[in-house]
N, C-alpha and C positions, 0 to 999 in steps of 0.2 A: 502498500500500500505502500520515505526517503531515508532517513539516515540517522545513524547513530549520532552523527555530529550535530544534528538539529532536532531529532525527535526525542520526546520524553522517554526516559529510561523505562518507565512503567510499561511501555508497549512491548518491551522485550523482544522475543522472537517474532512477534507479529510485525513490529516496526521494521525489522530486518527483511521480512518477506514482502512487504507491500511496496517497497521502492528501493532506492539506492543508498548505499553507504560507502564512504571511502575517505581514507585519511592518508593514503600513500600515493604512489605514482607508478607509472609504467616504465619500461626500460627504453622506450623509443620516443625521445623528444618531449617537448612540453606544449602547453596550450598558450604559447605566447602571442598567438594571433587573436586572442580574446574569444575563442569559440565557445568556451564555457559560459562566459558572461552574456554573449549574444544569444546563445541558445536558451538560457534561463530567462532572459528578458522577453524573447519571442514567445515562449510557452506561458509566461505569466501575463501576457497582454492579449491572449486569445482564448476562446473556448476550444475544447477538444475532448475526444473520447479515446479510451484505450481498452484493450481486452487481451487476456492471455492467462498463463498459468501462474501459480503462486506457491511459495513454500510455507505460507502461513498455516495451512492445514493440509494433511495428507490427502492427495487427490483433488486439491482445490483449484478453482479457477477464479479469476478476478476480472471485474469490469469497472472502469472508472470514468468519471465525467468531471470536467473542471471548467469554471467560468470566472474571470477576474472580478465580476460583480456579485456572483451568487455563491462562490466557494467551491468546495471539492467534495466528491462522493466516491467511495469505493465499495462495491458490493462483492462479497465472496460467496461462492457456491461450492458444493462438494459434488463431484461427478459432473453431470451435465445440467441438472436443474434443481438440485436440492439446496434451498437457501441456507446459509450458515450465519452470516452477519454482515454488517456494514460499518464503515467509518464515514462520518461527515465532518466537514471543517469549514469554518468561516472566520476570517480575521485571525485572531490568536487563540481560538478555541477549537478543539477537536472533540467529537462525540463518537464513542464506540458503542455499538450495540452490546447488550448485556452478555449474550452468549460468546461473542468474540472477546470481550473484556475478561471473561472467565478463563480463557486459555492460558495466559501467563500465570494465573493463580494456581491452576491445575498443575502446571509444570513444577511449581515450588511447594504446593500444599497437598498434592495428592489427587487421585482420580475420583475420590469420594465427594468432591465439591460440586455443587449445583447452584443454578440461579433460583432464588426464591420466586415463588409463583407470581407475586405481585410486582416483580421487577422484570418479568420476561420481556416486556415491550419497552423497557427503559434504555436510556443511553448514558454512558459514563463520561463525564466531562474530563478532558485532559488538556492542559495548556499546550498549544501547538507552538513551541519555540521555533522561531524562524518563519512562522506563518504557514498558510496552506501550501505554499510552493515547496515546502520541505518534503512533501509527499512525492514530488516528481523531479525536482531540480537536480542538476548535476553538481556534485560537490566541487568546491573551489580547487580541490587537489587534483581534479581530473586532468589527464594528460592524453594528447592525441597519440594514436598508434597506427601508423600508415599500413602496417601489415594486416590489420584487421578490417580495413575499410571494405565495404561491399555494397551492392545495390539493395535497397529495401523497397518493395513494391515498385520496382522499376526506376527508383530515384537514387542517384549516386550520393553516398554519404561520407562523412568524416567520422571515424571511430574515436571515441573518447573513453578511456578506461580509468576506473577509480578502484583502488584496493584498500582494504583495511582488515587486518587479522586474517581470518579464513574466508573473507568475502571478496569477490571480484565482480564489479558491475561494468558492463560495456554498453555505452550509449552510441547509437547510430544517428548522427545529426545530418539533416539534409544539407548537401553541399551547394545547392542552387536555390535561388529565391529566398524565402524565409528559412532561417536555420532552426526549424522545428526538430524536436526529437522524434524520430520515426519508429525506433524500436529500442528496448532495453533488455539485454540478456544478463541474467544474474546467476552466479554460482556461490552458494553459501554453504561452506563446509561440505561440498559435494552434492548438495541439493540444488538443482537447476530450475530456472523459470525464465519465461520470455513474454514480454508484453509489447504489443504493437499499438502505436498511436495513430489516430486518423481524425477525420471530420473537423479539421481546424476551421474555426470561425462559424461553425454550424450552431443553431440555437440549442441551448441546454436549459433544463429545468431542474433545480436542486432545492429541496425543501429541508430546512433544519428542524430538529425535534422541538416540540413545544416545551416551555419551562416545566410543566408538570411531569414530563417524561425524562427529565435530566436529573442525574444523581452524581454526587462527587465520588471519586475513586475511594476515598477513605470510608465513606458510608457504604459503598458497594462492597468493599472488602469485609467490613465488619458484619454486614448482613449475611454474606456468603459463609463466613466462618461460623456464624451463630447457628446455622442450620446444617453444618457439616455432618455427613452420614458417618 
């Protein structure tokens, strides 16, 4: 759904799976031509859609929508059509559906954890450090790698690679016209995913959860632990 460098740590493995992370560099040159900054500005100034696989959950796929005025939305499904959860973001706040927010707690608290019945349709508020762009922006540490460049949907691209720990993210940025990110390939400790971006400038509708559906992470964690099986 971006990065350890910008995303709240509480997202844990889910944050790693939803977008890119990187604090290192590749072996081939740098991004001295400003490709990272130009790509990030282009993506932040237009609406777009994306779809692909995710390492957030086993067998999961993700679909995303973004609009500079309305915010960001990521929907995760298991298999082809079983809904699992979603993340919404506007300005400096991200909202994660309850089932999705439970995943990091299960990893640390055990499989016996479950979402209380009255919170099933709730969203957990998480400060989005770096804003909603942190879910798709290329890290400043990204470096071009000429060996990896390839066409994406018939468009020539510049490959930008970002590495950090056991994670490697490769962004394919359009080399002509607007420098939009056309595809992101990720390898996180051997788990791979790929997301393709399209529909740049097309209308997008993103609705944030109403206040009565929002709960803080502290409250959510306390309620989950209180009904632990």
